[in-house]
C-alpha positions in Angstrom: 6.4 -15.7 -6.8 9.9 -15.1 -8.2 9.1 -11.4 -8.5 8.1 -11.2 -4.8 11.2 -13.1 -3.8 13.4 -10.7 -5.8 11.7 -7.7 -4.2 12.2 -9.2 -0.8 15.9 -9.7 -1.5 16.3 -6.1 -2.7 14.6 -4.9 0.5 16.6 -7.1 2.8 19.9 -6.1 1.1 19.0 -2.4 1.7 19.0 -3.1 5.5 22.8 -2.9 5.6 22.7 0.7 4.4 19.6 1.9 6.2 19.5 4.6 8.8 16.6 3.9 11.2 13.9 1.3 11.1 10.2 1.9 11.6 6.9 0.0 11.8 3.3 1.0 11.8 -0.4 0.2 11.2 -3.3 1.7 9.4 -7.1 1.5 9.1 -8.5 1.8 5.6 -11.5 2.1 3.3 -11.1 0.6 -0.2 -13.1 1.4 -3.3 -12.9 -1.2 -6.0 -13.6 -0.7 -9.8 -13.6 -3.8 -11.9 -13.6 -3.8 -15.7 -14.3 -7.0 -17.7 -13.1 -7.3 -21.3 -16.2 -6.9 -23.6 -18.5 -5.8 -20.8 -16.9 -2.5 -19.6 -16.8 -1.3 -16.0 -18.5 -3.1 -13.2 -18.0 -0.4 -10.6 -18.8 -1.3 -7.0 -20.1 1.7 -5.2 -19.5 -0.1 -1.9 -16.4 0.4 0.1 -14.7 -2.2 2.3 -13.0 -1.6 5.6 -9.5 -3.1 6.1 -6.2 -2.6 7.9 -2.6 -2.8 7.1 0.8 -3.5 8.7 4.1 -2.2 7.5 7.8 -1.8 8.3 10.7 -0.1 6.7 14.0 1.7 6.9 14.7 5.4 6.6 17.9 6.0 4.5 17.8 9.6 5.5 15.2 12.3 6.5 13.6 12.0 3.0 13.8 8.5 1.5 12.8 5.1 2.9 12.1 1.6 1.7 9.1 -0.3 3.0 7.2 -3.6 2.9 3.6 -3.8 3.7 0.7 -6.2 4.0 -2.9 -4.9 3.6 -6.2 -6.6 4.2 -8.4 -4.7 1.7 -11.7 -6.0 3.2 -14.5 -8.4 2.4 -17.8 -7.7 0.6 -20.3 -10.4 -0.6 -17.8 -13.2 -0.1 -15.1 -11.5 -2.1 -12.0 -10.8 -0.1 -8.9 -8.8 -1.0 -5.3 -8.4 0.2 -2.1 -7.0 -1.0 1.6 -7.4 -0.2 3.9 -4.6 -1.4 7.5 -3.3 -1.6 7.8 0.5 -1.7 10.1 3.5 -2.1 8.7 6.2 0.1 9.5 10.0 0.2 8.5 12.0 3.3 10.4 15.3 3.4 9.6 17.7 6.2 7.7 20.6 4.5 7.6 22.8 7.6 7.7 22.7 11.4 5.0 24.3 13.5 5.5 24.4 17.2 7.9 21.4 17.1 5.5 19.3 14.9 6.8 18.3 11.5 4.4 18.5 8.5 5.4 15.9 5.9 4.0 15.2 2.5 4.1 11.6 1.5 4.7 10.1 -1.9 5.1 6.4 -2.6 5.7 4.1 -5.6 6.1 0.4 -5.5 5.2 -3.1 -6.7 2.4 -5.0 -5.1 1.0 -8.5 -5.3 -2.8 -7.9 -5.1 -5.3 -10.8 -4.7 -9.0 -11.1 -4.9 -10.6 -14.4 -3.6 -14.0 -15.9 -3.7 -14.6 -19.5 -2.7 -12.8 -21.4 -5.5 -11.8 -18.4 -7.6 -8.6 -16.3 -7.1 -7.4 -13.4 -9.2 -3.7 -12.5 -8.5 -1.4 -10.0 -10.1 1.9 -8.2 -9.4 1.8 -4.6 -10.6 2.7 -1.0 -10.1 1.1 0.9 -7.2 1.5 4.5 -6.0 0.1 6.9 -3.4 0.1 10.4 -1.9 -0.7 11.6 1.6 0.2 13.9 4.4 1.8 13.2 7.8 2.7 14.9 10.9 5.6 14.1 13.2 4.2 14.3 16.7 7.7 13.8 18.1 10.9 11.9 17.0 9.3 8.6 17.6 5.6 8.9 16.4 4.2 10.0 13.1 0.5 10.1 12.1 -0.7 10.2 8.5 -3.6 10.1 6.1 -3.0 8.6 2.7 -4.5 7.6 -0.7 -3.0 4.6 -2.5 -3.9 3.0 -5.8 -3.2 -0.7 -6.7 -4.0 -2.3 -10.0 -4.8 -6.0 -10.7 -4.8 -7.3 -14.2 -5.6 -11.0 -14.6 -7.6 -13.4 -16.7 -10.5 -15.7 -15.7 -11.5 -18.4 -18.2 -9.7 -16.4 -21.0 -11.5 -13.1 -20.2 -9.4 -10.2 -19.1 -10.2 -8.6 -15.8 -8.7 -5.2 -14.8 -9.3 -3.9 -11.2 -8.3 -0.7 -9.5 -8.2 -0.4 -5.7 -8.3 3.1 -4.2 -7.5 2.9 -0.6 -7.9 5.8 1.9 -6.2 5.2 5.1 -5.3 6.8 8.5 -2.4 5.4 10.6 0.5 5.8 12.8 4.2 5.0 12.4 6.8 4.3 15.1 10.4 5.3 14.4 13.2 3.4 16.3 
């Protein structure tokens, strides 16, 4: 909890130096791979459908900071979510007929949780992602993106490592 508070304070302190704010939403599909110490990978071939909300500040035309909340979906009574603080790079690669083409790279820290009835796995860890966006106009961007989050926790003394690969499509509104 202290780590999340510290991340929040860093993000809020950056507001004083920020250029323009933005907010957006995404729809996503998440694939989960779970590895249990001594048993190897327990890969779930199923994907879950989720969504996310985010907001941030552009420092300039390339770099931004962002906070996000993502509902990773629910499968067989197991539900996942993630709260993150990110540094995002979205430089304009080229402009075609007044539409900006922007690669997306992100790195951040997320608090990822898995819950089932009375069991909860929770970890703060590194996350990263890549994608591609287009600037429809100065106000609206659309994007597709892949993001990986990792969760490393213990349950009854047994180590559990999980990877969440999220594929999303969304829109961002610049103010």
